[in-house]
C-alpha positions as CSV (number, residue, x, y, z in Angstrom):
1,M,-1.2,8.3,-23.6
2,T,-3.1,6.9,-20.6
3,M,-2.3,4.2,-18.1
4,R,-4.9,1.4,-17.7
5,L,-5.1,-0.2,-14.3
6,Y,-7.5,-2.4,-12.5
7,D,-10.0,-0.4,-10.4
8,T,-11.3,-2.6,-7.6
9,A,-14.5,-0.5,-7.3
10,Q,-15.4,-0.9,-11.0
11,A,-14.0,-4.5,-11.0
12,A,-12.3,-3.8,-14.4
13,V,-9.2,-2.6,-16.0
14,V,-10.0,1.1,-16.9
15,D,-8.4,4.1,-18.4
16,I,-6.9,6.2,-15.5
17,E,-8.1,9.7,-16.3
18,L,-6.2,12.2,-14.1
19,D,-5.5,15.9,-13.9
20,A,-1.9,17.2,-14.1
21,H,-1.6,16.9,-10.3
22,V,-2.4,13.5,-8.8
23,R,-3.3,12.9,-5.2
24,M,-2.3,9.4,-4.1
25,Y,-2.8,7.9,-0.7
26,V,-1.3,4.5,0.1
27,C,-1.9,2.8,3.4
28,G,1.4,2.5,5.2
29,I,2.7,0.0,7.7
30,T,1.8,-0.7,11.3
31,P,5.3,-0.4,12.6
32,Y,5.6,-3.3,15.0
33,D,7.9,-5.5,12.8
34,S,10.4,-5.2,10.0
35,T,9.6,-4.5,6.3
36,H,8.9,-7.8,4.6
37,L,8.6,-8.8,1.0
38,G,4.9,-8.3,1.0
39,H,5.4,-4.7,2.0
40,A,8.1,-4.3,-0.6
41,A,6.0,-5.7,-3.4
42,T,3.1,-3.4,-2.5
43,Y,5.1,-0.2,-2.3
44,L,7.2,-1.0,-5.4
45,S,3.9,-1.3,-7.3
46,Y,2.8,2.2,-6.4
47,D,6.4,3.5,-7.0
48,L,6.2,2.2,-10.6
49,I,2.8,3.8,-11.1
50,I,4.2,7.1,-9.8
51,R,7.3,6.8,-12.1
52,R,5.1,6.2,-15.2
53,L,2.7,9.0,-14.3
54,E,5.7,11.4,-13.9
55,D,7.0,10.1,-17.2
56,L,3.6,11.1,-18.7
57,G,4.0,14.6,-17.3
58,H,2.0,14.4,-14.1
59,T,3.1,15.5,-10.7
60,V,2.2,13.0,-7.9
61,Q,1.7,13.9,-4.3
62,L,2.1,10.7,-2.3
63,V,0.8,10.4,1.2
64,R,1.6,7.2,3.1
65,N,0.4,7.0,6.7
66,V,1.9,5.4,9.8
67,T,-0.6,3.5,12.0
68,D,1.4,3.9,15.2
69,V,-1.5,3.1,17.5
70,D,-3.9,0.2,17.0
71,D,-4.7,-3.3,18.1
72,S,-1.5,-4.7,16.6
73,I,1.3,-2.5,17.8
74,L,0.0,-2.2,21.4
75,P,0.1,-6.0,22.2
76,K,3.5,-6.3,20.5
77,A,4.9,-3.4,22.6
78,R,3.5,-5.0,25.7
79,E,5.1,-8.3,24.8
80,L,8.5,-6.6,24.3
81,G,8.1,-4.5,27.5
82,I,8.8,-1.2,25.7
83,D,6.8,1.9,25.0
84,F,4.7,1.6,21.8
85,L,6.1,4.8,20.4
86,E,9.7,3.5,20.9
87,L,8.7,0.3,19.0
88,A,7.1,2.4,16.2
89,E,10.2,4.6,15.9
90,T,12.6,1.7,15.6
91,E,10.6,0.0,12.9
92,M,9.9,3.2,11.0
93,N,13.6,3.9,10.8
94,R,14.2,0.4,9.5
95,F,11.3,0.8,7.0
96,G,12.7,4.1,5.8
97,Q,16.1,2.5,5.2
98,D,14.6,-0.3,3.3
99,M,12.5,2.0,1.1
100,V,15.6,4.1,0.3
101,A,17.6,1.0,-0.5
102,L,14.9,-0.1,-2.9
103,N,14.9,3.4,-4.5
104,T,11.2,4.1,-4.0
105,R,9.9,7.7,-4.3
106,R,9.9,9.4,-1.0
107,A,6.4,10.1,0.3
108,D,5.5,13.8,0.4
109,S,3.9,13.2,3.8
110,E,3.9,10.4,6.3
111,P,1.3,11.4,8.9
112,R,1.1,9.4,12.1
113,A,-2.1,8.5,13.9
114,T,-0.8,9.7,17.2
115,E,-0.1,13.1,15.8
116,S,-3.5,13.3,14.1
117,M,-5.8,12.9,17.1
118,K,-7.5,16.3,16.8
119,D,-8.5,15.5,13.2
120,I,-9.7,12.0,14.1
121,I,-11.8,13.4,17.0
122,D,-13.2,16.2,14.8
123,L,-14.2,13.7,12.1
124,I,-16.0,11.5,14.6
125,V,-17.8,14.5,16.0
126,T,-19.0,15.3,12.5
127,L,-20.2,11.8,11.9
128,A,-22.1,11.9,15.2
129,D,-23.7,15.2,14.3
130,R,-24.9,13.7,11.0
131,G,-26.4,10.7,12.8
132,H,-23.9,8.0,11.7
133,T,-22.8,6.8,15.1
134,Y,-24.0,5.3,18.4
135,V,-22.5,4.6,21.7
136,S,-22.7,1.2,23.4
137,E,-21.0,0.5,26.7
138,G,-18.5,3.4,26.2
139,T,-17.5,2.5,22.7
140,T,-18.5,4.7,19.7
141,Y,-19.5,2.8,16.6
142,F,-20.2,3.7,13.0
143,D,-23.7,2.5,12.1
144,I,-23.5,1.0,8.7
145,T,-27.3,1.1,8.2
146,T,-26.8,4.9,7.7
147,F,-24.6,4.3,4.6
148,S,-26.7,2.5,2.0
149,E,-23.7,1.8,-0.3
150,F,-21.7,-0.2,2.3
151,G,-20.0,-3.0,0.3
152,K,-19.7,-1.2,-3.0
153,L,-15.9,-1.5,-3.1
154,S,-15.5,-5.2,-2.2
155,H,-18.6,-6.5,-3.9
156,L,-19.0,-9.1,-1.1
157,T,-22.2,-10.5,0.3
158,E,-23.1,-9.7,3.9
159,Q,-22.1,-13.1,5.0
160,E,-18.7,-12.9,3.3
161,M,-18.1,-9.5,4.9
162,V,-19.0,-10.9,8.3
163,E,-16.5,-13.7,7.9
164,L,-13.7,-11.4,6.7
165,A,-14.4,-8.9,9.5
166,A,-13.8,-11.7,12.0
167,E,-10.5,-12.6,10.3
168,R,-9.2,-9.1,10.0
169,G,-9.6,-7.3,13.3
170,G,-13.4,-6.8,13.5
171,Q,-15.7,-8.3,16.2
172,P,-18.9,-9.2,14.5
173,D,-20.0,-11.3,17.4
174,D,-19.7,-8.5,19.9
175,P,-23.1,-8.1,21.5
176,K,-22.4,-4.4,22.0
177,Q,-22.8,-3.9,18.3
178,R,-26.2,-3.4,16.7
179,N,-25.0,-4.9,13.5
180,P,-22.2,-7.4,13.0
181,L,-20.5,-5.1,10.5
182,D,-20.6,-1.9,12.5
183,F,-17.1,-0.8,13.3
184,V,-15.3,1.0,16.1
185,L,-14.6,4.7,15.8
186,W,-13.5,5.3,19.4
187,Q,-13.0,2.9,22.3
188,P,-11.9,3.0,25.9
189,S,-8.2,2.2,26.4
190,A,-7.0,-0.6,28.6
191,D,-5.1,0.5,31.8
192,D,-1.7,0.1,30.1
193,E,-2.7,1.6,26.8
194,P,-2.3,5.2,25.6
195,S,-5.4,7.4,26.0
196,W,-6.7,10.7,24.7
197,D,-9.4,12.9,26.0
198,S,-12.4,13.3,23.7
199,P,-16.1,14.2,23.7
200,F,-16.8,10.4,23.7
201,G,-14.7,9.8,26.8
202,S,-11.0,9.0,27.4
203,G,-9.7,6.4,25.0
204,R,-8.2,5.8,21.6
205,P,-9.4,5.6,18.0
206,G,-10.4,2.6,15.9
207,W,-8.2,1.6,13.0
208,H,-10.3,2.7,10.1
209,I,-11.1,6.3,11.2
210,E,-7.4,7.1,11.4
211,C,-6.8,6.8,7.6
212,S,-9.8,8.9,6.7
213,A,-8.7,11.7,9.0
214,M,-5.0,11.6,7.9
215,S,-5.8,11.5,4.2
216,M,-8.3,14.3,4.4
217,R,-5.8,16.5,6.3
218,A,-3.1,15.9,3.7
219,L,-5.0,15.6,0.5
220,G,-8.5,17.0,1.0
221,P,-11.9,15.3,0.9
222,A,-11.3,13.4,-2.4
223,L,-8.4,11.4,-3.7
224,D,-7.4,10.4,-7.2
225,I,-5.8,7.1,-6.3
226,H,-6.1,5.1,-3.1
227,G,-3.8,2.1,-2.7
228,G,-2.9,-0.7,-0.4
229,G,-2.7,-4.5,-0.2
230,A,-5.7,-6.6,-1.3
231,D,-6.2,-7.7,2.3
232,L,-7.3,-4.1,3.0
233,I,-10.2,-4.0,0.6
234,F,-12.4,-5.3,3.3
235,P,-12.9,-4.2,6.0
236,H,-10.4,-1.3,6.0
237,H,-11.1,0.4,2.8
238,E,-14.8,-0.4,2.7
239,C,-15.1,1.3,6.1
240,E,-12.9,4.3,5.0
241,I,-15.4,4.9,2.2
242,A,-18.4,4.7,4.5
243,Q,-17.2,7.2,7.0
244,S,-15.4,9.5,4.5
245,E,-18.4,9.8,2.1
246,S,-20.8,10.2,5.0
247,V,-19.1,13.5,5.9
248,N,-18.0,14.8,2.5
249,D,-21.0,13.8,0.3
250,E,-18.7,12.9,-2.7
251,P,-16.6,9.9,-3.8
252,F,-13.7,9.4,-1.4
253,S,-11.3,8.2,-4.2
254,K,-11.6,8.2,-8.0
255,Y,-9.7,4.9,-8.3
256,W,-8.9,2.1,-5.9
257,I,-5.8,0.2,-6.9
258,H,-4.8,-2.9,-4.8
259,A,-1.7,-5.1,-4.8
260,G,-1.7,-8.9,-4.4
261,L,-0.4,-10.8,-1.4
262,V,2.8,-12.8,-1.1
263,A,3.3,-16.3,0.1
264,Y,6.6,-18.0,1.0
265,Q,7.7,-21.4,-0.2
266,G,4.0,-22.5,-0.6
267,T,2.7,-21.0,2.7
268,K,1.1,-17.6,3.2
269,M,3.6,-15.1,4.5
270,S,2.5,-13.9,7.9
271,K,3.8,-12.7,11.2
272,S,1.9,-15.3,13.1
273,L,3.5,-18.2,11.1
274,G,7.0,-16.6,11.5
275,N,7.8,-17.1,7.8
276,L,8.4,-13.5,6.8
277,V,11.2,-12.7,4.4
278,F,12.5,-9.4,5.7
279,V,13.9,-6.8,3.2
280,S,16.6,-5.8,5.6
281,E,17.9,-9.4,5.7
282,L,17.4,-10.1,1.9
283,R,19.4,-7.0,0.9
284,K,22.4,-8.3,2.8
285,E,22.4,-11.3,0.4
286,I,21.5,-9.5,-2.9
287,D,21.6,-6.1,-4.4
288,P,18.4,-4.1,-3.6
289,R,18.1,-3.5,-7.4
290,A,17.8,-7.3,-7.8
291,I,15.0,-7.3,-5.3
292,R,13.1,-4.8,-7.5
293,L,13.9,-6.9,-10.6
294,A,12.7,-10.1,-8.9
295,L,9.4,-8.5,-7.8
296,M,8.8,-7.1,-11.3
297,A,8.6,-10.7,-12.5
298,H,5.2,-10.9,-10.7
299,H,2.1,-9.0,-11.7
300,Y,1.2,-6.4,-9.1
301,R,-2.4,-7.6,-8.5
302,S,-1.8,-11.3,-8.5
303,D,-1.0,-13.2,-5.4
304,F,2.3,-15.0,-5.7
305,E,4.8,-17.2,-3.9
306,W,8.3,-16.2,-3.2
307,F,10.9,-19.0,-3.4
308,D,14.5,-18.7,-2.0
309,E,16.0,-19.3,-5.4
310,E,14.4,-16.2,-6.8
311,G,16.9,-14.0,-5.0
312,P,20.1,-15.5,-6.5
313,Q,18.5,-15.7,-10.0
314,A,17.5,-12.0,-9.8
315,Q,21.1,-11.2,-8.8
316,R,22.4,-13.0,-11.9
317,D,19.8,-11.1,-14.0
318,L,20.9,-7.8,-12.6
319,Q,24.5,-8.6,-13.4
320,L,23.5,-9.3,-17.0
321,L,21.8,-5.9,-17.2
322,V,24.7,-4.0,-15.6
323,R,27.2,-5.8,-17.8
324,S,25.2,-5.2,-21.0
325,A,24.6,-1.5,-20.2
326,G,28.3,-0.8,-19.7
327,E,29.0,2.9,-19.4
328,A,26.2,3.9,-21.8
329,D,24.3,7.2,-21.3
330,P,20.5,6.8,-21.2
331,V,18.6,7.1,-24.4
332,A,15.0,7.8,-23.6
333,A,13.7,7.1,-27.1
334,G,13.5,4.0,-29.3
335,P,11.8,0.7,-29.6
336,L,12.7,-0.7,-26.2
337,I,11.5,2.1,-24.0
338,D,8.4,2.4,-26.2
339,Q,7.6,-1.2,-25.5
340,V,8.4,-0.8,-21.8
341,R,6.0,2.2,-21.6
342,D,3.3,0.3,-23.4
343,A,3.7,-2.6,-21.0
344,L,3.5,-0.3,-17.9
345,D,0.4,1.3,-19.4
346,D,-1.2,-2.2,-19.8
347,D,-2.3,-2.7,-16.2
348,L,1.3,-2.4,-15.0
349,N,2.5,-5.4,-16.9
350,T,5.9,-5.7,-15.1
351,P,6.4,-9.4,-16.1
352,R,6.5,-8.2,-19.7
353,V,8.9,-5.3,-18.7
354,H,11.1,-7.8,-16.9
355,Q,11.2,-10.0,-20.1
356,L,11.9,-7.0,-22.3
357,L,14.9,-5.8,-20.2
358,L,16.5,-9.2,-20.1
359,E,15.9,-9.9,-23.8
360,E,17.6,-6.6,-24.7
361,A,20.5,-7.3,-22.4
362,Q,21.0,-10.7,-24.0
363,A,20.8,-9.1,-27.5
364,I,23.5,-6.6,-26.5
365,E,25.7,-9.4,-25.3
366,E,25.2,-11.3,-28.6
367,G,26.1,-8.2,-30.6
368,A,22.7,-7.6,-32.2
369,P,23.1,-4.4,-34.2
370,S,19.6,-3.1,-33.2
371,A,20.2,-3.6,-29.5
372,S,20.7,-0.3,-27.6
373,P,22.7,-0.1,-24.3
374,G,21.5,3.5,-23.9
375,G,17.9,2.3,-24.4
376,L,18.4,-0.4,-21.8
377,V,19.8,2.2,-19.3
378,A,16.8,4.5,-19.8
379,S,14.2,1.7,-19.7
380,A,15.6,0.3,-16.5
381,S,15.8,3.7,-14.9
382,L,12.1,4.3,-15.7
383,C,11.5,1.2,-13.6
384,G,13.7,2.5,-10.7
385,I,16.7,0.3,-11.5
386,E,19.8,2.4,-12.1
387,L,22.4,0.5,-14.1
């Protein structure tokens, strides 16, 4: 049996052909605020993929980085009047507690950008030696004209890429750049920012180079699955591909799997709007298992809206599952778990799984002779919900 998932690079749902050992890299958080539902939806999606791959007999090595120095965390630390590493540590602890509460698989490695500086610098040196960089007014850039396949992941036009770059941390109008889509590899630090010595001068790395260096150190030059939110497709993952393949001369990742974005009550969920639903607060109101169940009602690669009533409804649904399961031991065979596996293999069709679990629980409550409490326990467990 083989999972079928949507590969962004191929723009299609494809068979995921993998060796016994799977190398998965998922972009982690920038720890300057608490874990919100968008984070939870993303990381639960990859957790379900890992669980099903393990169920199929694979071992999965998960690496999830920590972007603890970039253009987001430094201004936040400055605003709060604390050291950026102190802010990162506080939020990483909270993130870790949230991930444990949600019963996600622990990452095998969580490299931090600040602890990966030698790898980052060495990677930029290699790029420079190969003719992929230039320096302008003290900043080292990647020259996208040296990578002919730039844009192959996002499938965007140049104009679309320029517009998104401006929205997502790039500076396409910066006159220091030769091309609006060139991106920073190394930059001088402001007076109150952290700084590292390098052959390109004292400063700090750009955002994109951090992930390439950390993933290569942990998993080697080529990945099996690279994941993250859909907002990372461009520019972040596109730039990762350019710089990584420019040094390794092979595809950076076999598959690119992206998760949709979450809105709240009809408005995009964002830090700037102040309308984030934090996992640490939500799990004070409902069981963390109910959060998993609620998020499974939405397909992983579809953008969706979260409404306040979804939490209480998920809690009621969880209570139905727990009540129906009773004290049954898991039975990992039978019609229900077969259907659940088929749904997970069908582009991670968690809305179908959600429906199957609730229908089985209702059938148990109604005394249907074919309904199986043990099958319900095993099927929910496969999805990370222990009844």
